[in-house]
C-alpha positions in Angstrom: -28.1 18.4 7.2 -29.4 15.6 5.0 -27.7 14.9 1.6 -30.7 13.2 0.0 -30.6 15.6 -3.0 -28.7 13.2 -5.3 -29.8 13.6 -8.9 -31.9 10.9 -10.6 -30.4 9.1 -13.6 -32.2 10.4 -16.6 -31.9 7.8 -19.4 -30.3 9.0 -22.6 -31.1 7.6 -26.1 -28.6 4.9 -26.9 -27.4 5.4 -30.5 -24.6 2.8 -30.3 -26.8 0.0 -31.5 -27.9 -3.2 -29.8 -25.8 -4.3 -26.9 -25.2 -8.0 -26.2 -27.6 -9.5 -23.8 -26.5 -9.5 -20.2 -26.3 -12.7 -18.2 -26.5 -12.8 -14.4 -24.7 -16.2 -14.3 -21.0 -16.4 -15.1 -20.0 -12.9 -14.1 -17.5 -14.5 -11.8 -15.5 -17.5 -13.1 -14.5 -20.1 -10.5 -11.4 -22.2 -11.1 -10.2 -24.9 -8.7 -6.6 -25.9 -8.7 -5.4 -28.9 -6.7 -3.6 -32.3 -6.9 -5.9 -35.0 -8.1 -4.7 -37.7 -5.7 -3.9 -38.0 -2.0 -2.5 -41.0 0.0 -4.7 -43.3 2.1 -3.1 -42.2 5.4 -4.1 -39.0 7.1 -2.6 -36.2 5.1 -2.5 -32.4 4.5 -4.1 -31.2 1.2 -4.2 -27.8 -0.4 -6.9 -26.4 -2.7 -6.5 -23.1 -4.5 -9.7 -21.3 -5.7 -9.6 -18.5 -8.2 -12.5 -16.1 -8.6 -12.1 -14.0 -11.8 -14.3 -11.1 -12.9 -15.8 -12.2 -16.2 -18.1 -10.5 -18.8 -17.6 -7.0 -20.3 -18.2 -3.4 -19.3 -21.1 -2.9 -21.7 -23.6 -3.9 -19.0 -21.8 -2.5 -16.0 -23.6 -0.8 -13.1 -23.5 2.9 -12.8 -21.0 4.3 -10.3 -21.7 6.8 -7.5 -18.3 8.3 -6.8 -17.3 10.8 -4.1 -13.9 12.4 -4.3 -12.7 13.8 -0.9 -9.9 16.3 -1.6 -7.4 18.0 0.7 -7.4 21.7 0.1 -5.4 22.7 3.2 -2.7 25.3 3.0 0.1 22.8 2.1 -1.8 22.0 -1.1 -1.0 25.3 -2.6 0.9 25.9 -5.8 1.9 23.0 -8.1 0.2 20.4 -5.9 -3.2 22.0 -6.3 -2.7 22.3 -10.1 -1.8 18.6 -10.3 -4.9 17.7 -8.3 -7.1 19.7 -10.7 -5.7 18.0 -13.7 -6.2 14.6 -12.1 -9.8 15.5 -11.3 -10.5 16.8 -14.8 -9.3 13.4 -16.2 -11.8 11.6 -14.0 -14.7 13.9 -14.8 -14.1 13.4 -18.5 -14.0 9.6 -18.1 -17.3 9.2 -16.3 -20.4 8.6 -18.4 -24.2 9.4 -18.3 -24.9 6.4 -16.0 -22.4 7.6 -13.4 -22.8 10.3 -10.7 -20.1 12.3 -9.0 -19.9 14.4 -5.8 -16.9 16.4 -4.7 -16.1 17.0 -1.0 -13.2 19.2 0.1 -11.6 19.5 3.5 -9.1 21.8 5.3 -10.0 22.8 8.9 -13.5 21.5 8.2 -15.3 20.0 5.3 -17.5 21.2 2.5 -19.6 19.4 -0.1 -19.1 21.3 -3.4 -21.9 19.5 -5.2 -24.4 16.7 -4.6 -24.2 13.4 -6.5 -24.7 14.7 -10.0 -25.4 12.7 -13.1 -22.6 13.1 -15.6 -23.9 15.0 -18.7 -22.3 17.5 -21.0 -23.7 20.3 -18.9 -22.9 18.9 -15.5 -19.4 18.1 -16.6 -18.7 21.7 -17.5 -20.2 22.9 -14.2 -18.2 20.4 -12.1 -15.0 21.4 -14.0 -15.6 25.0 -13.0 -15.9 24.0 -9.4 -12.6 22.1 -9.6 -10.8 24.9 -11.3 -12.0 27.4 -8.7 -10.4 25.5 -5.8 -8.0 27.3 -3.5 -5.8 26.0 -0.8 -5.8 27.3 2.8 -6.3 26.2 6.4 -5.6 23.0 8.4 -6.1 19.3 7.7 -9.2 17.7 9.1 -9.2 14.3 7.3 -11.9 12.9 9.6 -14.4 15.7 8.6 -13.8 15.1 4.9 -14.3 11.3 5.2 -17.4 11.6 7.3 -19.0 14.1 4.8 -18.1 11.8 1.9 -19.7 8.9 3.7 -22.8 10.9 4.4 -23.2 11.8 0.8 -23.4 8.1 -0.1 -25.4 7.0 3.0 -28.1 9.7 2.4 -28.7 8.8 -1.3 -32.2 8.2 -2.5 -31.2 6.1 -5.5 -29.1 3.1 -4.3 -30.3 0.0 -6.1 -27.8 -1.7 -8.3 -25.3 1.2 -8.0 -21.5 0.6 -7.5 -20.1 3.1 -5.0 -16.6 4.3 -4.0 -14.8 7.1 -2.2 -11.4 8.4 -3.4 -9.7 10.4 -0.6 -6.5 12.3 -1.2 -4.4 14.1 1.4 -0.9 15.6 1.4 -0.4 16.2 5.1 -0.8 15.1 8.7 -4.2 15.4 10.3 -4.0 18.4 12.7 -7.7 19.1 13.2 -10.8 17.1 14.2 -10.8 13.5 15.4 -8.7 10.5 14.2 -9.9 9.6 10.7 -8.6 6.1 11.3 -11.4 5.6 13.8 -14.2 6.5 11.5 -16.4 3.5 10.7 -16.9 3.3 6.9 -19.3 0.4 6.6 -19.5 -1.3 3.2 -18.1 1.6 1.2 -14.8 0.9 -0.5 -12.4 3.8 0.2 -9.3 4.2 -1.8 -6.8 6.6 -0.2 -4.0 8.5 -1.8 -1.0 10.0 0.1 0.2 12.9 -2.1 3.7 14.2 -1.9 6.4 13.6 0.7 4.6 14.7 3.9 1.4 12.8 4.0 0.4 10.4 6.9 0.6 6.9 5.5 -0.4 5.2 8.7 -3.8 7.1 8.9 -4.5 6.8 5.2 -3.7 3.1 5.1 -5.9 2.5 8.2 -8.8 4.2 6.5 -8.4 2.0 3.4 -8.1 -1.1 5.5 -11.3 -0.2 7.4 -13.2 -0.5 4.2 -14.0 -3.6 2.1 -11.7 -3.7 -0.9 -10.1 -0.3 -0.3 -6.4 0.4 -1.0 -3.8 2.9 0.0 -1.7 4.4 -2.8 1.7 6.1 -2.1 1.9 9.0 -4.6 5.2 10.5 -3.6 5.9 11.9 -7.0 3.4 14.8 -7.7 3.5 14.0 -11.4 1.9 10.6 -10.8 -1.4 11.7 -9.2 -3.5 11.5 -12.5 -2.1 8.0 -13.0 -2.9 6.9 -9.5 -6.4 8.3 -9.7 -6.9 6.7 -13.1 -6.2 3.2 -11.7 -8.8 3.4 -9.1 -11.3 4.9 -11.6 -10.5 2.1 -14.0 -11.6 -0.4 -11.3 -14.8 1.4 -10.4 -15.8 1.6 -14.0 -15.4 -2.1 -14.5 -17.2 -3.4 -11.3 -18.7 -6.6 -12.6 -20.2 -8.0 -9.4 -20.8 -6.6 -5.9 -20.9 -8.3 -2.5 -19.0 -11.3 -3.7 -18.8 -14.0 -1.1 -17.1 -17.4 -1.2 -18.1 -20.2 1.1 -16.1 -23.4 1.6 -17.6 -26.3 3.6 -15.8 -29.4 4.7 -17.1 -32.8 3.5 -14.7 -35.6 4.3 -12.0 -33.3 5.6 -11.2 -30.7 8.2 -10.6 -27.1 7.2 -7.4 -26.0 8.9 -6.9 -22.6 7.4 -8.2 -20.3 4.7 -5.7 -17.8 3.2 -7.5 -14.8 1.6 -5.5 -11.7 2.6 -7.3 -9.5 5.2 -10.8 -9.9 3.7 -13.3 -10.6 6.4 -13.9 -14.3 7.2 -16.8 -15.7 9.1 -16.8 -19.3 10.4 -19.7 -21.7 11.1 -18.2 -24.3 13.3 -21.3 -26.4 13.4 -21.5 -26.5 9.6 -17.8 -26.7 9.2 -17.7 -23.8 6.8 -15.8 -20.6 6.2 -17.2 -17.6 4.3 -14.9 -14.9 2.8 -16.5 -11.5 1.9 -14.7 -9.8 -1.0 -17.0 -6.9 -1.8 -16.7 -5.7 -5.4 -14.8 -7.5 -8.2 -13.5 -5.8 -11.3 -13.5 -7.3 -14.8 -10.4 -9.5 -15.2 -9.5 -9.1 -11.6 -8.7 -12.3 -9.7 -9.1 -13.3 -6.1 -7.0 -16.3 -5.1 -7.8 -18.3 -2.0 -5.8 -21.2 -0.6 -7.7 -23.7 1.6 -5.6 -26.0 3.8 -7.3 -29.2 4.5 -6.6 -32.2 6.7 -7.9 -35.4 5.1 -8.7 -38.3 7.4 -7.2 -41.8 6.8 -9.0 -43.9 4.2 -9.4 -47.6 4.4 -9.2 -48.3 0.7 -8.6 -46.6 -2.6 -11.6 -44.6 -3.8 -12.9 -41.2 -4.7 -13.4 -38.9 -1.7 -15.6 -35.8 -1.6 -13.5 -33.4 0.5 -14.8 -29.9 0.0 -18.0 -28.0 -1.1 -17.5 -24.7 -2.8 -20.2 -22.1 -3.3 -20.2 -18.4 -4.1 -22.8 -15.6 -4.3 -22.8 -12.0 -5.7 -25.1 -9.3 -6.8 -25.2 -7.5 -10.1 -27.6 -4.8 -11.2 -29.4 -5.2 -7.9 -30.0 -8.9 -8.5 -28.6 -11.7 -6.3 -26.9 -14.7 -7.9 -26.3 -17.9 -5.9 -24.0 -20.3 -7.8 -24.6 -24.0 -7.7 -22.4 -25.9 -5.3 -19.2 -27.5 -6.6 -18.1 -30.7 -4.9 -14.4 -31.3 -5.0 -13.5 -35.0 -5.2 -10.0 -36.4 -4.6 -8.8 -39.9 -5.5 -7.4 -41.6 -2.4 -4.7 -44.0 -3.6 -2.3 -46.5 -2.1 0.5 -45.6 -4.5 3.9 -44.9 -2.9 4.8 -42.1 -5.2 3.5 -38.7 -4.1 1.9 -36.3 -6.6 3.8 -33.0 -6.6 2.1 -29.8 -5.6 0.6 -27.8 -8.4 2.9 -25.0 -9.6 0.1 -22.4 -9.4 -0.4 -23.2 -5.8 3.3 -22.9 -5.0 3.6 -19.6 -6.8 0.7 -18.2 -4.8 2.3 -19.5 -1.6 5.5 -17.8 -2.5 3.6 -14.5 -2.9 1.9 -14.9 0.4 5.2 -15.7 2.2 7.0 -12.8 0.6 4.2 -10.4 1.5 4.3 -11.6 5.1 8.0 -11.2 5.3 7.8 -7.7 3.9 5.2 -6.8 6.6 7.5 -8.3 9.3 10.4 -6.1 7.9 8.2 -3.0 8.0 7.2 -3.7 11.6 10.9 -4.0 12.5 11.7 -0.8 10.7 8.9 1.0 12.6 10.6 -0.2 15.8 13.9 1.3 14.5 15.4 -2.1 13.9 16.6 -1.4 10.4 19.4 -4.0 10.4 16.9 -6.8 11.3 14.4 -5.4 8.7 17.0 -5.6 6.0 18.1 -9.1 7.0 14.4 -10.2 6.8 14.2 -8.7 3.2 17.4 -10.5 2.2 16.0 -13.7 3.6 12.9 -13.2 1.4 15.0 -12.5 -1.6 17.1 -15.6 -1.1 13.9 -17.7 -0.8 12.7 -16.4 -4.1 16.0 -17.2 -5.7 15.4 -20.8 -4.6 12.2 -21.0 -6.5 12.7 -23.5 -9.3 11.2 -22.4 -12.6 12.2 -23.3 -16.1 11.2 -19.8 -17.4 11.2 -16.3 -15.9 8.0 -16.0 -13.9 6.4 -12.5 -14.1 5.1 -12.8 -10.5 8.4 -13.8 -9.1 10.2 -11.0 -11.0 7.7 -8.4 -9.7 8.2 -9.7 -6.1 11.9 -9.4 -6.5 11.6 -5.8 -7.7 9.3 -5.0 -4.8 11.7 -6.4 -2.3 14.6 -4.5 -3.9 12.7 -1.3 -3.7 11.7 -1.7 -0.1 15.3 -2.6 0.8 16.6 0.5 -0.9 14.1 2.6 1.0 15.4 1.2 4.3 18.9 2.5 3.8 18.5 4.8 6.7 15.8 5.6 9.3 15.3 9.0 7.8 14.7 7.6 4.3 12.4 4.9 5.7 10.3 7.4 7.6 9.8 9.6 4.5 9.7 7.0 1.7 10.0 3.5 3.0 7.0 3.3 5.3 4.5 4.7 2.7 5.8 2.3 0.1 5.7 -0.7 2.4 2.1 0.1 3.6 0.9 0.6 0.1 2.5 -2.8 -0.8 0.8 -4.5 2.1 -2.7 -3.2 1.3 -2.2 -4.2 -2.3 -1.2 -7.8 -1.4 -3.9 -8.1 1.3 -6.6 -7.0 -1.2 -5.1 -8.6 -4.3 -5.8 -5.2 -5.9 -3.5 -2.7 -7.6 -2.2 0.2 -5.6 0.3 2.8 -6.7 3.7 2.7 -5.0 6.1 5.6 -4.9 7.8 6.3 -8.1 7.2 2.9 -9.6 3.6 3.3 -10.9 4.6 2.0 -14.3 7.0 -0.8 -13.2 5.3 -2.5 -10.3 2.0 -3.5 -11.9 1.0 -6.4 -9.7 -2.8 -7.0 -9.8 -3.4 -4.4 -12.5 -6.3 -5.1 -14.9 -6.3 -4.5 -18.7 -8.5 -1.4 -18.2 -6.0 0.0 -15.6 -3.2 -0.5 -18.1 -5.2 1.4 -20.8 -6.0 4.2 -18.3 -2.4 4.5 -17.3 -1.5 5.5 -20.9 -4.5 7.8 -21.2 -3.6 9.6 -17.9 0.0 10.1 -19.0 -1.1 11.6 -22.3 -3.7 13.8 -20.5 -1.1 15.1 -18.1 1.0 16.2 -21.0 -1.9 18.0 -22.7 -5.2 18.3 -20.8 -6.8 19.9 -23.8 -6.4 16.7 -25.8 -9.6 14.7 -26.3 -10.0 11.6 -24.2 -11.7 8.4 -25.3 -15.0 8.1 -23.5 -15.7 5.1 -21.2 -18.2 3.9 -23.8 -15.4 3.9 -26.4 -13.2 2.0 -24.0 -15.8 -0.6 -23.7 -16.4 -0.9 -27.4 -12.7 -1.3 -28.0 -12.5 -4.1 -25.4 -15.6 -5.8 -26.9 -14.1 -5.6 -30.4 -10.9 -7.3 -29.1 -13.0 -10.0 -27.3 -16.5 -10.2 -28.8 -17.4 -13.3 -26.8 -16.7 -11.6 -23.5 -20.4 -10.9 -22.6 -21.4 -14.6 -23.0 -18.3 -16.7 -22.4 -18.6 -16.4 -18.6 -22.2 -17.7 -18.6 -21.3 -20.5 -21.1 -18.4 -21.6 -18.9 -20.6 -21.5 -15.8 -23.4 -23.7 -17.4 -20.8 -26.1 -18.7 -19.2 -26.4 -15.3 -22.6 -26.9 -13.7 -23.4 -29.7 -16.2 -20.1 -31.4 -15.5 -20.7 -31.2 -11.8 -24.1 -32.8 -12.3 -22.6 -35.7 -14.2 -20.0 -36.2 -11.5 -22.7 -36.3 -8.9 -24.6 -39.0 -10.9 -21.4 -40.9 -11.3 -20.7 -40.8 -7.6 -24.2 -42.0 -6.8 -23.8 -45.0 -9.2 -20.4 -45.9 -7.8 -21.6 -45.8 -4.2 -24.6 -48.0 -5.2 -22.3 -50.5 -6.9 -20.1 -50.8 -3.8 -23.1 -51.6 -1.6 
């Protein structure tokens, strides 16, 4: 069966007034952080690159969202009601440029509706479908995932659309094949383990198989609306798609590129490494640390060490940023310039995340004592971080370590609570993207964006009273624009200024080289 019956987007009259012009350039802001000097002798050198989603949501791409929902027998009662409320929140937040399809699964899978444009009429009809859901049968996660992917892959309208799958399950897969082996292609899949008996290993694997997907541990049934809202906040603020960063050696050797578990491709002949990030949300940040080896220099001078480029698409159009050449001053001074604090903080995060992963692997091997020792070691290393003021990142890492350590009190507690929490933490750190973790959805907010923070409060309020009106996504965007009216243009201005500065530096380098000859 083909699912090429997705509804077209019928334009509605915009009564909100003129929107600021959209710029293709500047939707991602590139920031380079590094020491300005390096010694003359062969030396190691670190460069941190930050790619930040810029602009505003007023010119966002429409979203094609497929929710894949577990309606097996274990979802009966309060769980099913909580899921319905979470779904109603999402339906009400989508707008006329978005489309939604709902897939359910138990022993098999069923597409409740095709990708439907969200209008007042379709909202009411989709809400009826959700309210009529009943729970029975087994748990065939693979069938649900494959049907959800087919809905997106068979679409007729694809150009310029953001896509996503949100898959929720409360149990162990006991029918069909292994969902962890299903190829998902370029579709980001966010998975949600609901309740105390879900299979975190499978759900985490599904998310990791996708580009930019995350696994959220929603152990507390009351937190499902909040967890769903965080993923939705991201999808409704996708500012660029298919974001790729390429770093190319100049007068250096690239030793390592640290970018989580995003796909890296190397061109040894060209001396370049490309990292593929997929979608980027507004105000979301991707930090990449590039470890370089600088060759010995014969005399003090400026040295071009790295070329940085990035590309992305927006609204179906490709943007290729102008190359940035990083120049470092090679100096014979005996004093060594200290490493930048921002670089050290990111290295602390990467180290802590790696140690938490090592502890999780030990706990999986039933070596809880070793796992707890590893977490204590990580805690002690964070305590040694010298900082004049309390650093929010360090404090969140400490809280995360404390939570994981508490959930490794016994093997039984770890199996039920610790493993889901640890895997959710891993996927969040690897993707530099927020994921809900256990009962701490309001406390552990690492990588959360401003829209996610706003939707957290809205979801809490909606859970308390689903009949209460919700702000529309258009109203969310207007509120953000009122708070930051320059947001639609500041990214483009920053990009063009950066390009002009780079051009002046290139001219200066040419003149300096000519003067030395």
